[in-house]
C-alpha positions, 0 to 999 in steps of 0.5 A: 849385359851378358852373363856366362853360364859359369857366372849363372851357376855361381849366382844360382848356387848362392841363392838357396844359401841366401834364403836359408840365412834370411830365415835364421831368426824363426824359432822351430818347434823341436820334435823327438828326444831332447837330452836334458830337456827338462830341468826340475828344481825342487825346494822343500819346506823344513815343515814339509807335509806336516802331520801330527806336528811333525814334518814328513817326506813327500812322494813326487811322481813326474809324468811325461804325457802325450795328452793331459785328459787322463791325467786330469781325470785321474786327479778328479777320481776318488782313487785317482791320486793314489793310482797316479802316486803308485804309477800302476795301471798307467794309461797309454798317454804316459810316455814315462814317469819318475818317482822321487822322495823329497825330504823336508828342507831338501833342495835339488835339481834333476835333469830329465830327457824330454822324450819324443811324443811328450806334450805335457809334464805332469807332477803329483805330490803325495801329501797327507792332507789333500784338499784342493787339486791345485795344492798337490798337482801341476801340469805343464805344456812342454813345447820346446823351440829352438833357434835355427843355428848356422852350421858354423855356430855351436847349437844351443840346446833349449830346455824347460825349467820348472821351479817346484816349491813344496810347502808345508801343506801343498805345492806353492802357487806356480812360478813361471816355468819357462823354456830357456832358449837364446832369443825367444819372447814371452809368446814362447814361454811354457803354459802352466795349466794348474 
């Protein structure tokens, strides 16, 4: 069978397209800034930060980090928690931070851009009584995956959803914080470290 030069050009022109379509199901790690990439849902007890039989506000400081080592070390140091709560003398591993004051009984949601270089999301809460690290701090791995989307379809923007429940004397046991993306399995869920 003989093919003309023009038919070979058409066949070779469709070959890269066929290869791209066959790879469409493989998740891709996102790198760079993701608009509204982190959604933090906060739910506070009506008896939040109970001290002398009265509820009080809690200062919550959220960090985007390139590494977790400095954040973890600060939690173990005698003045480390106060340093993290004040957000002063910030370590070079901090990409950015946001401070929030949470009222007793408050529920809300905050969207944040996931900034380029962020590998971890750390949270520290300023409770009056701090007994164990896992009661007032959390750190999450922030790898986001996206399904490759053909050019003719609308692109789904994945995000990390963190449910943070602030109880009377500390942060509740971690719930599964997850990345929300159209077709990812449990192997692509977020890692909770505290």
